[in-house]
C-alpha positions as CSV (number, residue, x, y, z in Angstrom):
1,M,8.5,-5.9,17.2
2,E,11.0,-8.3,16.0
3,T,11.1,-12.1,15.8
4,E,13.8,-14.4,14.6
5,R,12.9,-13.9,10.9
6,L,10.4,-11.0,10.9
7,V,9.9,-7.3,11.8
8,L,6.4,-6.2,12.6
9,R,6.0,-2.5,12.3
10,P,3.0,-0.2,12.2
11,M,1.4,-0.1,8.8
12,K,1.9,3.0,6.7
13,A,-0.1,4.6,3.9
14,E,2.8,3.8,1.6
15,D,2.1,0.0,2.2
16,I,-1.0,0.1,-0.1
17,D,0.7,-1.4,-3.2
18,A,2.6,-4.1,-1.3
19,M,-0.6,-5.1,0.6
20,L,-2.5,-5.2,-2.7
21,D,0.2,-7.7,-3.9
22,V,-0.3,-9.7,-0.7
23,F,-4.1,-9.9,-1.0
24,T,-4.1,-10.4,-4.8
25,S,-2.1,-13.6,-4.2
26,F,-5.0,-15.4,-2.4
27,T,-8.3,-13.5,-2.4
28,E,-11.2,-14.0,-4.8
29,P,-12.6,-11.7,-6.0
30,R,-9.5,-9.6,-6.3
31,F,-9.2,-6.4,-4.4
32,T,-9.0,-3.2,-6.5
33,R,-6.4,-0.6,-5.6
34,S,-9.2,1.7,-4.4
35,Q,-10.5,-1.1,-2.0
36,M,-7.0,-1.6,-0.8
37,L,-6.6,2.1,-0.2
38,Q,-9.8,2.0,1.9
39,W,-8.6,-1.1,3.8
40,V,-5.2,0.4,4.7
41,H,-6.8,3.8,5.7
42,R,-9.3,1.9,7.9
43,N,-6.4,0.2,9.6
44,L,-4.5,3.5,10.1
45,D,-7.6,5.1,11.6
46,H,-8.0,2.1,13.9
47,Q,-4.3,2.5,15.0
48,A,-4.8,6.2,15.7
49,R,-8.0,5.5,17.7
50,H,-6.9,2.4,19.7
51,G,-3.1,2.6,19.8
52,Y,-2.8,-0.7,17.9
53,G,-3.9,-2.3,14.7
54,L,-2.5,-4.5,12.0
55,F,1.3,-4.5,11.7
56,A,3.1,-4.8,8.4
57,V,5.0,-8.1,8.4
58,I,8.5,-7.6,6.9
59,L,10.9,-10.4,6.0
60,K,14.1,-9.4,8.0
61,G,16.8,-10.4,5.5
62,E,15.1,-8.9,2.5
63,G,13.1,-6.0,3.9
64,L,10.1,-7.3,1.9
65,L,6.5,-6.8,3.1
66,I,4.9,-10.2,3.0
67,G,1.7,-9.6,4.9
68,D,0.0,-8.2,8.0
69,C,-0.7,-9.5,11.5
70,G,-2.2,-7.7,14.4
71,L,-5.3,-6.7,16.3
72,E,-8.6,-5.1,15.4
73,W,-11.1,-4.0,18.0
74,M,-14.5,-5.2,16.8
75,E,-17.9,-6.4,18.0
76,V,-18.5,-10.2,17.7
77,D,-22.0,-11.5,18.7
78,G,-22.7,-8.2,20.4
79,V,-19.5,-8.3,22.5
80,P,-16.5,-6.0,22.0
81,V,-13.3,-8.0,21.5
82,A,-9.7,-7.8,20.2
83,E,-9.5,-10.0,17.1
84,L,-6.0,-11.3,16.1
85,G,-5.8,-11.6,12.4
86,Y,-3.0,-12.5,9.9
87,D,-2.7,-12.5,6.1
88,L,0.4,-13.5,4.2
89,A,1.2,-13.6,0.5
90,R,0.6,-17.2,-0.8
91,S,4.3,-17.7,-1.6
92,Y,5.0,-17.4,2.2
93,W,2.4,-19.9,3.4
94,N,3.5,-23.1,5.2
95,Q,6.8,-21.7,6.3
96,G,5.9,-20.8,9.9
97,Y,5.8,-17.1,9.3
98,A,2.1,-16.7,10.3
99,T,2.7,-18.6,13.6
100,E,5.8,-16.6,14.3
101,A,4.1,-13.2,13.7
102,A,0.9,-14.2,15.5
103,T,2.8,-15.4,18.5
104,A,4.6,-12.1,18.8
105,V,1.3,-10.2,18.6
106,R,-0.4,-12.6,21.1
107,D,2.4,-12.0,23.6
108,Y,2.4,-8.2,23.0
109,T,-1.4,-8.2,23.5
110,L,-1.4,-10.1,26.7
111,R,1.7,-8.6,28.3
112,S,2.0,-5.1,27.0
113,L,-1.6,-4.1,26.2
114,G,-3.0,-6.1,29.1
115,L,-6.1,-7.1,27.1
116,P,-7.7,-10.0,28.9
117,D,-9.1,-11.9,25.8
118,I,-8.2,-12.3,22.2
119,V,-10.3,-14.0,19.5
120,S,-9.5,-15.1,15.9
121,L,-12.2,-15.4,13.3
122,I,-11.3,-18.0,10.8
123,Q,-13.3,-18.9,7.7
124,V,-14.7,-22.4,8.1
125,G,-12.5,-24.7,6.1
126,N,-9.3,-22.7,6.4
127,L,-7.3,-25.4,8.1
128,A,-4.0,-23.6,7.9
129,S,-5.2,-20.6,9.8
130,R,-7.0,-22.9,12.3
131,R,-3.6,-24.7,13.0
132,V,-2.0,-21.3,13.6
133,A,-4.7,-20.4,16.1
134,E,-4.2,-23.7,17.9
135,K,-0.4,-23.3,18.0
136,L,-1.1,-20.0,19.8
137,G,-3.0,-21.8,22.5
138,M,-6.4,-20.8,21.2
139,R,-9.3,-23.1,21.4
140,L,-12.5,-23.3,19.3
141,L,-15.2,-21.4,21.1
142,D,-18.0,-21.3,18.6
143,E,-19.0,-21.3,14.9
144,I,-20.6,-18.0,13.9
145,V,-21.9,-16.3,10.7
146,R,-20.5,-12.9,9.9
147,Y,-21.2,-11.0,6.7
148,S,-23.1,-14.1,5.5
149,R,-20.0,-16.4,5.8
150,P,-19.4,-19.1,8.4
151,Y,-16.4,-18.6,10.7
152,W,-14.8,-20.6,13.5
153,K,-14.4,-18.3,16.5
154,Y,-11.2,-19.2,18.4
155,G,-10.2,-17.6,21.7
156,I,-7.5,-17.3,24.4
157,G,-7.5,-15.5,27.7
């Protein structure tokens, strides 16, 4: 998929180091290379099983991988759903890239995949991600606890 400024392509095993750089820019505790390897391979397995997953987000002009955006099929509160997620390197925050990528994935999901519903799980307090979800037309459905952390559950569809 392409947007005005981005290319979203299926993730590859070779993206491990670039994705480690992305996650290291904003996560605490830091991911190790081994954890990132597991994360990327889990996504590749998901892509193979479901036909979609997290896309690598590439800055068009530079060919630089700046994050990921896509779908993960998961169970939330006992219900299977497609969760739209996005992670960008900190230096690319507040420039509209997350909204641009997530809009493309939302449209692809609803039009091409024909999935009736999409949710986004956003850690409570992450106002920037909340704004992205709202710009996509999502609305707050619930506040849940997942892996001992509180999340806002946003949805569309």
